[in-house]
Backbone bond lengths (Angstrom), bond angles and torsions (degrees), N, CA, C in turn:
res aa  C-N    CA-C-N  psi(-1)  N-CA   C-N-CA  omega(-1)  CA-C   N-CA-C  phi
1 X - - - 1.465 - - 1.573 109.62 -
2 X 1.417 115.09 -39.00 1.464 114.82 -171.81 1.460 111.58 -105.13
3 X 1.403 122.23 -26.22 1.460 125.82 174.41 1.482 113.16 43.82
4 X 1.385 112.62 -154.46 1.510 119.32 178.32 1.502 109.72 -87.93
5 X 1.414 113.53 108.69 1.497 121.76 -177.60 1.457 106.72 -139.65
6 X 1.298 114.97 163.86 1.481 123.52 175.05 1.568 107.71 -70.22
7 X 1.276 114.86 162.21 1.515 119.78 172.39 1.455 116.22 -57.10
8 X 1.412 115.71 -36.23 1.502 118.27 179.12 1.493 110.23 -70.87
9 X 1.310 122.08 -36.59 1.387 124.47 -179.33 1.609 109.55 -67.79
10 X 1.286 113.73 -42.67 1.493 118.78 176.46 1.489 111.59 -60.84
11 X 1.416 114.53 -44.87 1.505 117.18 178.47 1.541 109.38 -62.10
12 X 1.263 118.64 -40.97 1.463 118.20 -179.10 1.524 111.50 -65.65
13 X 1.366 116.40 -44.48 1.463 119.25 177.80 1.491 111.07 -62.96
14 X 1.298 117.53 -41.88 1.586 117.57 172.98 1.464 112.27 -56.64
15 X 1.346 117.66 -43.21 1.435 121.85 -178.56 1.575 108.75 -62.03
16 X 1.255 116.93 -43.11 1.560 122.48 179.62 1.504 105.30 -63.25
17 X 1.346 118.39 -48.91 1.436 120.90 -178.00 1.619 112.70 -59.99
18 X 1.283 111.19 -43.48 1.534 117.58 177.48 1.558 111.29 -61.37
19 X 1.308 114.03 -37.58 1.471 119.47 179.05 1.551 109.17 -67.79
20 X 1.320 116.45 -38.21 1.387 121.20 -178.83 1.520 111.23 -68.40
21 X 1.381 114.08 -39.81 1.442 119.69 174.82 1.503 113.22 -58.67
22 X 1.346 113.31 -43.83 1.526 120.73 -178.44 1.568 107.27 -65.55
23 X 1.318 117.05 -43.41 1.453 120.65 179.26 1.551 112.96 -60.55
24 X 1.307 114.77 -42.27 1.508 119.75 179.40 1.467 110.61 -66.98
25 X 1.394 117.46 -41.48 1.400 122.74 179.86 1.519 111.19 -64.00
26 X 1.269 118.56 -40.23 1.454 122.59 172.34 1.459 113.27 -61.29
27 X 1.335 117.81 -40.71 1.441 122.79 179.02 1.551 108.94 -66.26
28 X 1.297 116.79 -40.35 1.445 118.83 176.87 1.484 114.90 -64.25
29 X 1.360 112.13 -34.00 1.542 115.60 178.62 1.542 110.35 -72.17
30 X 1.310 114.90 -38.15 1.494 118.35 179.88 1.498 111.34 -70.30
31 X 1.348 120.01 -23.31 1.420 122.64 177.50 1.499 112.01 -83.68
32 X 1.396 117.76 -3.16 1.466 123.10 175.85 1.451 116.43 94.41
33 X 1.378 116.72 19.59 1.426 122.43 176.26 1.541 108.80 -64.08
34 X 1.323 118.56 145.76 1.424 121.76 174.65 1.530 111.94 -66.01
35 X 1.326 117.25 147.78 1.504 120.34 -178.96 1.553 110.97 -51.38
36 X 1.344 113.86 -40.36 1.483 119.42 -179.33 1.557 109.44 -59.68
37 X 1.300 117.00 -44.90 1.436 121.47 -179.94 1.487 111.52 -61.17
38 X 1.313 114.51 -44.57 1.532 118.86 -176.80 1.541 104.88 -63.83
39 X 1.340 117.99 -50.89 1.500 119.00 -177.21 1.513 109.70 -61.79
40 X 1.234 121.12 -37.47 1.489 122.34 176.65 1.489 112.06 -60.26
41 X 1.361 112.88 -42.44 1.507 116.44 177.43 1.461 110.74 -62.92
42 X 1.300 119.07 -45.45 1.487 124.53 -179.01 1.539 108.37 -58.17
43 X 1.317 115.72 -56.29 1.428 120.44 -179.05 1.587 116.07 -56.43
44 X 1.364 113.59 -43.16 1.449 116.72 176.43 1.508 112.80 -66.05
45 X 1.345 117.87 -38.70 1.486 121.38 -176.37 1.569 106.36 -72.08
46 X 1.237 116.88 -40.61 1.496 116.83 -179.58 1.557 109.63 -68.91
47 X 1.326 119.43 -35.62 1.404 119.83 175.65 1.539 113.04 -64.02
48 X 1.327 112.51 -41.32 1.462 114.16 179.85 1.537 111.95 -70.28
49 X 1.286 115.92 -32.48 1.490 120.55 173.61 1.544 112.11 -63.18
50 X 1.341 114.14 -41.47 1.497 118.15 178.65 1.489 110.74 -66.00
51 X 1.210 121.33 -30.51 1.507 122.92 177.97 1.573 110.26 -76.41
52 X 1.351 116.23 -38.12 1.416 115.83 -176.71 1.584 110.90 -82.56
53 X 1.304 117.80 -34.60 1.494 119.96 177.92 1.506 109.62 -137.46
54 X 1.277 117.36 80.87 1.534 120.55 -178.99 1.499 108.92 -62.77
55 X 1.283 115.77 147.83 1.444 123.19 178.09 1.529 107.84 -99.34
56 X 1.438 114.27 108.64 1.502 116.88 -175.09 1.475 114.88 -58.99
57 X 1.380 118.12 -29.72 1.468 118.16 175.87 1.565 115.64 -68.64
58 X 1.343 115.34 -39.11 1.357 119.46 173.61 1.509 114.86 -67.87
59 X 1.305 117.07 -33.70 1.427 120.43 178.40 1.543 110.68 -67.44
60 X 1.370 114.10 -39.99 1.445 117.85 178.76 1.477 109.78 -67.96
61 X 1.318 121.25 -40.12 1.448 119.84 177.06 1.536 114.05 -63.81
62 X 1.313 113.52 -35.86 1.463 117.85 176.82 1.478 114.62 -66.37
63 X 1.372 117.06 -39.49 1.451 121.04 172.17 1.447 115.03 -60.88
64 X 1.338 115.84 -42.92 1.459 119.81 178.29 1.511 111.00 -66.31
65 X 1.351 119.05 -41.89 1.459 119.16 177.62 1.469 113.92 -64.26
66 X 1.381 118.71 -37.15 1.451 120.95 178.70 1.522 109.83 -69.97
67 X 1.334 117.48 -34.28 1.528 117.22 -179.04 1.535 104.22 -69.95
68 X 1.357 120.93 -43.76 1.474 118.01 -178.11 1.445 111.78 -64.08
69 X 1.373 119.77 -38.14 1.465 120.92 177.19 1.528 112.55 -63.91
70 X 1.347 115.25 -41.26 1.405 116.29 177.40 1.535 112.55 -65.22
71 X 1.267 115.47 -40.05 1.535 119.84 176.05 1.500 114.43 -60.07
72 X 1.301 114.75 -41.40 1.563 118.57 179.09 1.400 109.70 -73.90
73 X 1.306 125.84 -24.01 1.466 123.12 178.48 1.451 116.88 -89.85
74 X 1.406 116.81 -9.88 1.488 120.17 177.28 1.476 114.18 -95.32
């Protein structure tokens, strides 16, 4: 789906995918799905998106946070 693309294209496609996830979650909610089911759908979809098109900025932030946590615990 994402292939070799520029960072801007990936960000745009991630934004479109996140909007689609939000729309589907709203649809599930309106159809009477339990809040747990809606949240499970959102979490699963966002996880799959993260695997298909990782966000380099979020990855960098996560690495820094993990390093800070490790530093404060040692």
